[in-house]
PARO-993893 format. One line per field, with one value per residue (C-alpha): x, y, z; residue number from 1. Coordinates in steps of 0.25 Angstrom, whole numbers. Each point is the difference from the previous one (the first is absolute). Example, Ala and Ser with C-alpha at 12.3 -4.5 7.8 and 13.67 -1.06 7.14 Angstrom:
c1	(49; 6)
c2	(-18; 14)
c3	(31; -2)
k	(1; 2)
This chain:
c1	(371; -3; -10; 8; 11; -10; -8; 13; 5; -13; 1; 14; -3; -12; 7; 12; -9; -6; 13; 5; -12; 1; 16; 1; -10; 5; 15; -4; -8; 11; 11; -8; -4; 12; 14; 10; 15; 3; -12; 8; 6; -13; -6; 12; -1; -15; 4; 11; -9; -3; 15; 5; 0; -12; 10; 6; -14; -3; 13; -3; -14; 6; 9; -12; -9; 9; 7; 7; -10; -8; -13; 5; 7; -8; -14; 1; -7; 6; -4; 10; -5; -15; -9; 1; 15; -4; -9; 11; 9; -10; -3; 15; 3; -13; 0; 9; -9; -12; 9; 6; -14; -7; 11; 0; -15; -1; 11; -7; -13; -2; 3; -10; -12; 5; 3; -15; -5; 8; -6; -14; 3; 4; 10; 13; -7; -12; 9; 7; -12; -9; 10; 14; -3; -13; 9; 12; -8; 4; 15; -3; -9; 11; 10; -8; -4; 15; 3; -10; 5; 14; -4; -7; 12; 10; 9; 14; -2; -12; 8; 10; -9; -12; 5; -8; -8; -12; -13; 6; 10; 0; -5; -2; 14; 6; -10; 4; 15; -3; -8; 11; 10; -9; -2; -15; 0; -15; -3; 11; -7; -13; 5; 9; -13; -7; 11; 2; -15; -1; 13; -6; -13; 6; 10; -11; -9; 12; 3; -15; 0; 12; -4; -15; -4; -13; -8; -3; -14; -7; -14; -10; -7; -14; -11; 9; 1; 13; -6; 7; -8; 4; 5; -11; 0; 6; -9; -2; 7; 13; 0; -1; 12; 8; -2; 5; 12; 4; -2; 9; 11; -1; 1; -14; -14; -13; -9; 2; -5; 12; 13; -4; 13; 9; -8; 8; 9; 11; 10; -2; 11; 9; -3; 2; 14; 4; -4; 7; 13; -1; -2; 13; 7; -5; 4; 12; 12; 4; 13)
c2	(626; -13; -6; 1; -9; -9; -2; -2; -10; -8; 0; -5; -10; -5; -3; -6; -9; -5; -3; -6; -9; -6; -1; -4; -11; -5; -1; -6; -11; -2; -1; -9; -10; 0; -6; 5; 3; 14; 1; 5; 11; 4; 1; 7; 10; 3; 2; 10; 13; -5; 2; 10; 15; 7; 9; -12; -5; 14; 1; -14; 5; 13; -8; -9; 11; 12; 4; -12; -10; -9; 6; 14; -3; -12; 3; 15; 0; 11; -4; 8; 10; -4; -7; -13; 0; 1; -12; -8; 3; -4; -13; -4; 3; -7; -12; -9; 0; -5; -10; -7; 0; -6; -10; -5; 0; -9; -9; -3; -5; -15; -7; -11; 10; 4; -15; -3; 11; -5; -15; 6; 6; 14; 7; 7; 14; -5; -6; 13; 9; -9; -7; 6; 15; -1; -9; 10; 13; 5; 0; 6; 11; 3; 2; 9; 9; 1; 3; 11; 6; 0; 6; 11; 4; 0; 12; -2; -7; 9; 12; -4; -4; 9; 12; 8; 9; 6; -5; -9; -10; 4; -11; 1; -5; 11; 10; -2; 1; 13; 5; -3; 7; 13; -1; -2; -10; 2; -5; -11; -5; -2; -7; -9; -3; -4; -9; -6; -3; -7; -8; -5; -4; -8; -7; -3; -6; -9; -4; -3; -8; -8; -4; -2; -14; -6; -7; -14; -4; -13; 2; -11; -6; 6; -6; -7; 3; 0; -8; -13; -13; -13; -11; -10; -14; -11; -8; -15; -3; 8; -7; -13; 3; 6; -13; -8; 9; -1; -15; -2; 8; -8; -13; -6; 3; 0; -2; -9; 11; 9; -3; -14; -8; 10; 0; -12; 1; 9; -5; -15; 0; 6; -10; -12; 6; 0; -14; -5; 7; -7; -13; 2; 3; -12; -10; -8; 0; -12; -6)
c3	(522; 8; -10; -12; 5; 6; -12; -8; 10; -1; -15; -1; 11; -7; -14; 8; 8; -13; -6; 13; 1; -15; 0; 14; 0; -14; 5; 13; -6; -10; 10; 9; -10; -10; 2; -10; -1; 5; 9; 12; -9; -5; 15; 5; -12; 4; 14; -2; 1; 15; 4; -10; 3; -6; -7; -7; -5; -5; -7; -7; -4; -5; -10; -4; -2; -5; -12; -7; 5; -9; 6; -4; -13; -6; 5; 1; 14; 10; 14; 8; 10; -2; 10; -8; 3; 15; -1; -7; 11; 11; -8; -1; 15; 6; -10; 8; 12; -8; -8; 13; 7; -11; -3; 15; 1; -13; 4; 13; -7; 3; -13; 3; -2; -14; -3; 4; -9; -11; 2; -1; -14; 3; -9; 5; -1; 8; 10; 2; 1; 8; 9; 0; 1; 10; 9; 0; -1; 14; -3; -14; 7; 10; -10; -8; 12; 3; -14; -1; 13; -5; -13; 6; 9; -12; 0; -5; -13; -3; 2; -10; -12; 3; 7; 10; -9; 8; -7; -9; 7; 14; 9; 15; 4; -10; 5; 15; -4; -7; 12; 9; -9; 0; 15; -1; 12; 2; -14; 1; 13; -7; -11; 9; 8; -13; -4; 13; 2; -14; 3; 13; -5; -11; 9; 11; -11; -5; 14; 3; -13; 4; 14; -3; 2; -6; 12; -2; 4; -1; -3; 2; -12; -4; 8; 9; 14; 8; 11; 3; 1; 7; -8; -5; 5; -9; -9; 3; -13; 4; 13; -7; -9; 12; 8; -12; -2; 15; -1; -11; 7; 13; -8; 0; -7; 8; -12; -11; -10; 3; -6; -5; -3; 8; 14; 5; 12; -5; 10; -4; -10; 10; 10; -10; -4; 15; 2; -12; 5; 13; -6; -8; 12; 8; -12; 4; -8; -8; 5)
k	(1; 2; 3; 4; 5; 6; 7; 8; 9; 10; 11; 12; 13; 14; 15; 16; 17; 18; 19; 20; 21; 22; 23; 24; 25; 26; 27; 28; 29; 30; 31; 32; 33; 34; 35; 36; 37; 38; 39; 40; 41; 42; 43; 44; 45; 46; 47; 48; 49; 50; 51; 52; 53; 54; 55; 56; 57; 58; 59; 60; 61; 62; 63; 64; 65; 66; 67; 68; 69; 70; 71; 72; 73; 74; 75; 76; 77; 78; 79; 80; 81; 82; 83; 84; 85; 86; 87; 88; 89; 90; 91; 92; 93; 94; 95; 96; 97; 98; 99; 100; 101; 102; 103; 104; 105; 106; 107; 108; 109; 110; 111; 112; 113; 114; 115; 116; 117; 118; 119; 120; 121; 122; 123; 124; 125; 126; 127; 128; 129; 130; 131; 132; 133; 134; 135; 136; 137; 138; 139; 140; 141; 142; 143; 144; 145; 146; 147; 148; 149; 150; 151; 152; 153; 154; 155; 156; 157; 158; 159; 160; 161; 162; 163; 164; 165; 166; 167; 168; 169; 170; 171; 172; 173; 174; 175; 176; 177; 178; 179; 180; 181; 182; 183; 184; 185; 186; 187; 188; 189; 190; 191; 192; 193; 194; 195; 196; 197; 198; 199; 200; 201; 202; 203; 204; 205; 206; 207; 208; 209; 210; 211; 212; 213; 214; 215; 216; 217; 218; 219; 220; 221; 222; 223; 224; 225; 226; 227; 228; 229; 230; 231; 232; 233; 234; 235; 236; 237; 238; 239; 240; 241; 242; 243; 244; 245; 246; 247; 248; 249; 250; 251; 252; 253; 254; 255; 256; 257; 258; 259; 260; 261; 262; 263; 264; 265; 266; 267; 268; 269; 270; 271; 272; 273; 274; 275; 276; 277; 278; 279; 280; 281; 282; 283; 284; 285; 286; 287)
């Protein structure tokens, strides 16, 4: 009784996780890198399943997959009351978590890194797979983990489009509801413990992923010791040039080979200017 809902839940969650990974990653990158009219409307529409009641989401899916829909009438595919319908419901409900986490992670990537890769000849696809996604992988994985946990626990929308048929569409949340309705509390307690354990492990992993910091270590170069050595004494040539520079600053040159033509007394011109000014002041005025 326990293993059938558990295996069916894993099957539905696996298919939904693959769909969430492909659609959520694509939509997140598109919304983060593209600016177009109506972008806020599209983002709001994608986030609606987070705030709408599950019964509303299930009813919309019922209209989209049921009689009179293009999938049923044009393609002839009947998905209602199958485990595939449950996977679609889990995908729709959990997709916003993946999209928003991916969008935020991609938007926080340093654009200078991507620009540097482009200057080195990388194409846009190479920049995306070698720079952007590896840099933002923590946020992407965190959103994917939350989406998987949300899809595993989906109840309302799954009940409306897939029903609760034992062995066919009855997942663990639906089996818990039926066990409580039949007052089989022992069985319900076991399934609740399984669901709680899975959800706790996933959330713990996501939290660890968000708070994990990569340690920054500075390793010494190969064959180079970390021992510090005293500074080497200056060479005679460097001392010679240092004395020459100091002499030019002070206004005289101690050597005729240093600063020839500019090693005269620097303040001589200033002294001449002062003497000329005094002579002009002492010159008697003509009557």
